[in-house]
N, C-alpha and C positions, 0 to 999 in steps of 0.2 A: 292230741296224742301222736298222731302221725308226724307232725312237724317237730315235736320234741325228739322223736326217734331219729329223724334225719339229722337234727342238730347234733345230737350225741354221736351219731355215726361220723359226722364231719370232724368233730373235735378229736375223736379217737384216731381217725386217719391222719389228722394234722400232727398230733403228738407222735404217732408212729413214724411219720415222715421226718420230723425233727430228730427223733431218736436215731433213725436210720442214717441221717447225715452225720451225726456225732460218731456213730460206729464206723462209718466209711472213713472219716478222718483218722480215727485210731488205726484202722486197718492199713491205710496208705502209709502212715508213719511206721507201722510194723514192717511193711514190705521194704521200705527204704533201709531200715535197720538190717533186714535180711540180705539186701544187696551188699551193704558194707561188710557183713559177715562173710559173704561169698568172696569179696575182694581179699579179705584177710586170709581166708583159707587158700586162695590162689597164691598169695605171697609166701605161704608156708608149704608150697608144693602139694597141697591136698586138693588136686584138681577134680577128683571124683566128687568130693563133697561140695566144691565150688559149683560144679555143673548141676548137681542135684538141687542145691538151694536156688540157683538161677532159674531152673526149669519151673519150680513152684512159683517164683515171682512172675515169670512170663505168663503162666496160666492165669494168674490173678489180673495182670496188666491187660491181657487180651479181653477178658470179660468186662473190665472197667474202661477199656479204651485209653489206658494211660501210656502214652507214647514214650514219656521220659523214663518210666520204669522199664519198659521194654528195651530201650536203648542201653541202659546200664547193665541189664541182665545179659543181653546179646554180647556186650563188650566183655564181660567176665568169661562167657562161654567161648568166644572167639580166641581170647588170649590163652585159655586153658587148652584148646585144641592145638594152638601153636606149640605149646610146651610138650604136648603128647605126640607131636609129629604129624598131625593131620592138617596140612597146609591148606588144602582145598576148602575144608569146612571152616578153617580159621578165617580165610578171606571172605567167605560167604557171610559168616556171623558179624565180622567187623564192618563189612559194607552195610549190613542191616543196621548195626549200631550207629554208624555215621549218619545214615539217612534219618533215623528216628531222632537223633540229637539235633539235626538240622530242623526237623519239624517242630521240635520242642524249643528251638531258639537257644539251645545251650551251647554257645560258641566255644566255651572252655573245653568241654568234652569232645566237641568236633575236632578241635586242634589235637587233642591227645589221641583220638581214634585215627585221624589221618596219619599221625606219627606211627601208630601201631601197624597200619597197613604198609607203611614204608619199611618197617622192620621185617614184615612178612615177605615182601618182595626181595629184601636183602638175603633172606634165607634161600630164595629161589635163584640167587646170583643175578637178579635183574638190578644191578647197581645203579644204572642211570635212572630207571623208573623209581627205585627206592629213594634216591636223592631228590627227585622231583617232588615226591610226597613230603619229605622232610622240609624242603625249602618252602613249599606251599603252606605247611603248618606254621613255620617260623614267621613267614610274611603275614599270615592271618592273625597270629598272636600279637605281632608288633603293632598292627593297626586296630586291635580291639582292646577292650579293658581287661581281658582274661589273661593276666600275666602269669598266673600259677601254672597253667597247663603247657605253656611254651617251654617249660623246663624239659619235657619229654623230647620234642623234636630237636632242641638245642643239643641235648645229650646224644641223641642218635646220630645227628649229622657230624658232631665232633668225633664220635667214635669212628665214623668212616674216614675222616681226615687223618686221624692218628694211626689207625690200624692198616688202612689201604694206601693212602697217599703219603704217609709218614710226615705229614705237614704238622709237626707238633706245636709250632707257634700259633698257627691258625686254629688248631683243635683246642688249644688252651684258651683262646679268646671265647669260644662258644661254651666250653666247660665252665669257665669263670663266670660268664653271664648267667648260666644256669645255677651256679653255686650261690651267687649274690641274690638271685630271685628266691632261692630256697630258704634263705635266712628270714625273709619277710612272709613266707607262705605258711598258712596253717593247713591248707588243703593236702599237701604232700607229707606232712608230719606223720611219721610212723610208717610210711610207704617204702617199698624196697628201692625205688628210684634214687633216694638220697644215699643209701649205702653204695649202690653202683656208681653214683657220681663221685663220691669220695674215692672209691677204688680206681676209677679211670683217671682222676686227677693225680693220684699217686703214681700210676703207670707213666703218664706224660712227664712228670717231673723226674722220674727215674731215667727215662730216655734222654732227657735234657741234661742229666748229670747233677741235678739239684737235690742232693741227698736229704737236706734238712726238710724241705717241703715234701719230699717223698715219704719220709718217716712220719711226718705230721698227719698227712691224709691217709696213710696206711693204718695208723693207730685209730684215727677217727672212724674209718670204715669198719675195723674189727669191733670197736666199741658199739657202734650203731647196729651192726648185724647181730651181735650177741644180745643186745637189749631187746630186739624185736624178733629173735629166732629166725633170721634169714640165712638158712643153712647153705643155700646155693652160693651166696656171696662169700661166706666163710670158706667154703671148699675152694673156690677160685683163688681167694687171697692166699690161703696156705699152700696151695699147689704152686702158684706163681712164686711165692717167697722161697719155697724149697728149691725150685729150679734156679732162681737167681743166686742163692747161697752156694749151690753146687757149681755153677759157672764161675763163681769167685773162689772156688776151692775151700769154702767154709763148710766142710762135710758134716760137722757136728750140728750146726744150726740147720743145715739142709735136712738132716735126719729128723730133728725135732719138729720142723715145719711139716714134713711128710707124715709124721705120726698124727699131728693135729688134723691134717687133711683126711687121713684114713678114718678117724673117728667121726668126723662130720659126714664123710661120704657114706658111711654105714647108716647114719641117721636118715640121710636123704633116701637111701635105698629102701629103708623100712617104710618111709612115707609113700614111696612110689608103689611098693607092694600093697599097702593099704588102699591106695588110690585105685589100683586095678580091681581089687576085691570089691570096693564100694561101687565102681562102675557096673560090675556084674550084679551087685545087690540092687542098684538103682533100676536096672532093666527089669529085674524080677519083680521089684516093688511096683513098677509102672504097670506091668502086666496084671499083677494081682489087683491093683487099684482100678484098672479098667473093668475087670470082672465085677468088683464090688460096686462100681459106678453103674454098671448095667443093671444089677439087682435093685439098687436104690432108685434108678429111673423107673423101673417097672413098678415098684411100690408106690412111687409118687403118682404114676398114672392111675393106679387103683384108688389112691386117696382122692385124686382130683374128681373121679366119678362120684365118690361118696360125698365130697363137699358140695357138689352141684345139687344134692338133695337136701341140703341143710341151709339154714339162714346165714351161716358163716360165709357162704359164697357171695351173698349180697354185700357183706362188709368188705370182702376182698375186692369186689367189683368197684365199690365206691372209692376205696383207697387208691386203687389203680387209676381210676378216673381223675381223682384229685392230683395224683402225681403227674399224670399226663398233662393236665391243665397247667400245672405249675411249670412243667418242663417246656410246654409250648410258650408260656409267658416268658420264661427265662431265655428261650431261643429268640423270641421276638425282640426282647429288650437288648440282647447281645447284638443281634443284627442291626438294630437301630443305632447302637453305639459304634459298630463297625462302619455303618453308612456315614455317620457324622465324622468319624476319623478319616474316612476316605475322602469326603468332601473337603475337610480341612487340609489334608495332604495335597489334594489337587489345587486348592486355593493357594497354598504356600508355594507350590511348584510354579503356578502361573505368575505369582508375585515375583518369584526369583527370576523367571525368564524375562519378565518385563523390566526388572531392575537391570539385568545384564544387557538387554537391548538398549535401555536408556543410557547406561554408563558407557556402552560401546560408542553411541553417538556423541556423548558429551566429551569423551576422551579423544576420539578421532577427529572431531571438528577442529579444535585448535591445532592439532598435529598437522592437519592439511595445510594450514596457513604456514606453520614453521617449515615444513619440508618443501613446499612449493615455492615460497618466497625466497628461501635460501638457495634453492636450485636456480630460480630465475636470476637472482643477483649474481650467482657464480658465472652465468653466461655473459654478464656485462663486464666492462673494463674496470677491474678493481685492483688496488695495489696488493702486493704479496702478503702483507700482514693481515689486511682485511679478508683476503682469500682464505687464509688459514682459519680465521675466526668463523667464516661462513661454512667452510668444510666441516669444522667441529660442530657447528650448529646443525647442519644437515645430517651428519652422522648421528648426533644425539637424538634428533627427531626420529630417524629410522630405527635406532636402537630401542627407543621408548615404544615405538609402534610394534616392534617385535615382542617386547615384554607384554604389552597389552594383549596382543594376539594369543600369546601363550596362556595368559590367565583366562581369556574368553574361551580358548580351545579346551582348557581343563574343565570349565563348566559344561561344555558340550559333552565331554566324555562322561562326566558324572551323571548327567541327566539322560544319557543314552541318545542324544540328538545329533551325534556326529555323522553327517551324511557325506558320501563321496560324490563330487560333482564331475561333470565331463565337459571340459572346455578345450577349445583349440589353442595351442600355444607352440612357441618355438623354444625347445629345450636349451639350445646353445645360448640364445639371446637371454633367456631367463637366468642362466648361470652367470653370464657376464654382467648382467644388471645387479645380481646379488653381490658379486665381487666388487663392483663399482661402489655400491652403497656401503660396503665395509672398508673402503679404501683408507679412511682416516685411522681406523683401529689397526689396520695392517701396518701402516707406516708408524704409528705410535709404538707398536711392539717390535718394530724393526724386523718384520717378517716379509717373506716373499710368497706370493701365491702363484702357482702354476696350474694350467688346465691341460689335461691330456684327453682330448675329445675325439671319439671315434667318428670319422667322416661318413661312415656308412649308415649312421642313424638318420632316419627320415627327418627332413627339415621341420615339418609340422606334425605334431602328435595331438591326440585327443586324450585328456585325462584331467585329474585334479591338480592343475598347475599351482593353485593357491596353497594347497597342503604340501606339495613338493617344494615350493619356495620356502615355506615355513620350516620344513625338515632341514633343508640345506643351510638356511640362515643359522639355525640352532647348532648344527654340526660344525660349520665353518667358524662361527663365533666361539664355540667351545675350544676348537683347535687354536685359535688366536689367543684365547685367554691363558692356555697352558703351554704356549710356545713363545720364546723370545729369541730374536736373532736367528730364526730358523726358516724352514721352508714348509709350506702347506700345499700339498698336491691334491687336486680334484680330478679324479679319474671317472670318465663316463664311457661305457663300452656297450656295444650291442651284443647281447648274449644269444638271442634266438629271434627268428622271424618266421611266424607261421601264419599264412594267409594275410588277414588284415590286422594282425596283432604283432607287436614287438615287445620283447623283454629286455630291459636296459639295466645294466649293473652300475651302481654309483658307489664310489669310495672316497672318503676324506682321510688323507694320510698326513701326519705331522711328525716331526722329530723333537717333540717337547719332552715334558717330564714323565710322560707315561702314566699308567694306572696300575696300582697294586692288584694282586689276585683277589684280595678281600674287597677292594673298591670296585672291581669288575662285577662282583655279585650285587653290590648295592647301588651302583651308579645310575641305574634307571629308576630308582625309587624317587618319589616326590620329595623335594626339598633337601635331598642328599647333596653334599658338596665335598669333593675330594680335597684332601690336604696333603701337602708335601711332607717329606721327612723332617723338615725344619719347622713343622707346624704352621707354615704360612697358610693363611686362609684366603682362598680366591673368591672374590666377590661375585655375587649373582643370586638369582632367586632359587636355584636348585630345581627349576621346573623344565628347563630346556630338553634334556635327554629323556625325561619322563614323558613329555609331550611327543617327542620323536617316536618313542616306542609305541605309545598308545595310538598315535596317528597311523603308523605303519600297520599295526594290527587291524585297524579299521579298513585299511586298503589291502588286506589279505597278504601282508608281508611281515617282515621282522627285521630288527637291527642286529648286526653282528659286530663284535669287538675283538680285535687282536692287538695286544699291547704287552710290552715289556717295560717294567719300571725303569725310568732313566733313559729310555731309548725312543720313546714316542708311542703313538697309538694310531690304529686304523679303524674307522667305523665304516661299515659297508651294508648295503641293502639292495634288493632288486624290486623293480616295479614293472607291471605290464601295461602297455598303452595301446590304443588303436591308431592306425595310420589315418591321416586326413588327406582327402582329395581336394579339399577346398583351400584355395590360395589365400594366405593372410597378407595384408599389405606390408611390404618391406619398409624398413626405416628409410632406406635411400629413396624410396618412391613417395615418401610422405610429402615432399614439397609439391609433387604433381597433384596429389590428392587435395592438399590445402589450396591449390590454385583454383580448383572448382568451387571452393567454399568462400573465396574472397568477396563475392558479391552477395553472400547469404547474410540474413539478419537473425541473430540469436538473442532470445530473451533469457536472462539469468534471474531466477527467483530464489532469494535466500535471506533470512532474517539476520544473518551474521554479516556485518559490514566488512570484516576482514576477509571472509570467504568470497564476498562479492568482488573485492579488490583483486584477490588472487586469480579467480576465474576469469575476470575481465582482462587481466594482464596476460594470461595465457592465450586467450582468444586474439588479443591485439597483436601478440607476437606472430601470429599467422595471418594477420590482416583480415580477420573475420569481424564484421560489424556486430557490435553487441550493445545491449541496453539492459540495465539492472533495476530491479525493484526489491523492496525489503519485506513484502508480505503477500499473501495470497489474494487479498482484496485489491491491492494495487495492481497485481498481475491481471486479474479479471477485467479491471477497468481499462487498462492499457491495451489489452488484446481487442477490445471492442473498437478502439480508435485506430490501431495499427495492425498490420499483418506481419507475421514472423515466419521464418522457415523452420525454426526449431525452438523448443523451450526447454531449458535446463531447470528442473524443479527440485528444490530441497523438500525433504519429507517432514522433518520435525520443525514446525513453525507454530507460534502461538496463535490462538483464536481460530485460524483456518489453516489446517496442515496441508501437506502436498497432495494427499489422496483426495481430500474434500475439494481442494482447488481444481484438481484435474477433473473430478466428477462434474463440477459446475461448468467448466470450459466445454466439456463434451456435450452436456445438456444444452448449451447455447449453440450447438451445431458446428463448433470449430474442430477440425480434424488435424490441426498442426501437430507434428511429431513432438511428443513430450517424453523426455528422458529424465529419470530420477537421478539426481546428483546428491548422494547422501553418504553419511558415515555409519548408517545403520547396518546391522549384521545381515549377511547374505540370506540366511534362512527366512528372516522376516520379510525382506523386500521381495524375494522370489515368490513368496506365497500371495502377494498382493498386487504386483504390477499388472498382471493380466486381468485380474478382477477389476482393477481401477482404470483399465483401458490406457495404460502407459505403453510406450514403445520400447522400453529397455531401461537399464540402470547402469550407473557408473559409481563405483565405490571410492570414497576419498580415504586416504591419498591414492592417486592413480598414476599409471604410466602415461605420459603425455600422448604417445603414439596411439595407445588404446582409446584415450579420451577423444582425439580427433577422429579416429576410425569409427567409433560409435555414432558420433554426430553425422559423419558422412553417410553411413549406411542408413540411418534413420531418415535422412532427407531424401536420399536416392530412392529408397523403398516407397516413400509417400508419393514422390514424383511419378514413379512407374505405375502406381495404382491409379493416380489421377489421370 
């Protein structure tokens, strides 16, 4: 009997739970319909009713922890307070709405809410801040799948361009984009934004003198506003029309439009009077409901005491226990799913990182051969036609290396792994090397490059020279691409010197085709390419300037542009470096340095025969004795027979890679300096060389002076220790 009773109790509880879930679903649907009703009341100027409905929705959403419902209700309240003049409360509620939409992953409504915040700051005359929010919303919309909500920021930013800047052509571009999106959208159908969009399009065409389009969009706006009872739009349209007729001395039509405006204005006034009355009523009702709620709570407490004395309390206890058990199970299951998803995401991230590391090595390895062999051949006696071919080959290799670096840098940005490094370098030499590497492209476009370099800048600085090099290559290449028969000026100036730090100003100026105002907004977006007025398309990946901006942001700086279309462009930025007290070997002293290396023996380990040929050729050039092997096993065997002063070790080799080979050499008691000579990414190699007991690394392709210097320092350091 006892077990039968428990079983019945369990079934009753289970049925009650299922029925409760169905009722919850119905209630949630009802609340979403209430929010839509609140939006509709807002569009009809009935702000009191809109706030009243939204308050009820928030009360329910808070009890059920429904963040998405909260976000929608806060949005209605925030916009209602905007239209009743309470800007402080408006910003407070809109910020809450944005945050809850973000928690709910509703990017579409995040876009719209950011746009609403921008409108609010415009009301406070914070135009720059307002436009920042509009641009943020537009950028977010263009990179997401939520194309409907981008209509709002497009409209708001276009309104600024037409009303403040009087840039009607630019405004028309944004209005037209919003108009085309509205045709496909079901989300904004019946909303006031469409009526306002038609109205603003008619205004722009009127200012441009296009009367046909003005009349078309004016009539569309009137029809739409009447269909959905948007009295505010109607009032603005009639008032504007009356003013324009009056300015054109068409007094009869001006009077008729003014009469229409007066009738609509009276209707709006009635609505606002009702709104104020309903606000007062809402406050009274809230107070009355609080008193009723207090009485109800007291009665519930008395009933709870009575329930404890009956068998009903046992049923309630069992039901609550079952619900709790099911909830715990649901949470456990959800956590398990989240854990699996997290592990899968981490696995995919690791796979992606390994792929980029591998592709970095695979791409840079053949480039090492192309760049270094062409450079070595250029130093030999070749005829003029062959020299031109070799210069073209060397430039193409350097250009391809720059493109590869851009793609790999983009991956670092997306994965959040872009780290700033601190290396000693000579800024003037770095810039001259960049100009030299681009010499072929400069001649091909018939341009001249001039360098205005401040001699007060310290000769040696400490900073991320690799990223600085990539920034300058992209900017100079960009100027070469958009300039023909012109001059490209590189300006480098010392701005400030405080203690051990210096701030340096860099500017790349050209007198090419320039960049339009619209292009200046878009030019730092990924894959964007500027076109000339003749619709000539300039080749490229569209990544260079995007990488420049993101890299500078990672270095606590930013890129600035100053351009007039048809007259040229100037890109500028500032970076802070540390001064170096450590002397770097000068190029002119390289021959003295290599003199000490002439009797040294270097072992080169690389599975790529072309790379072995290139490296050996460079060492031979400086009379350094070298021997090569094509595997880790052969290197270990040879080291047992011969002594070397330095070992240049490739990392990626089959069977036994560079790390494993180094480990075995060290375990055999050999302390010969080992330098990693690799095309692997900096992040990977830096994390492992110390762990694997290596003495440094050289990235391929390299600057020959740096290559020789690294070998020299490794050997000298080992000799001093010995």
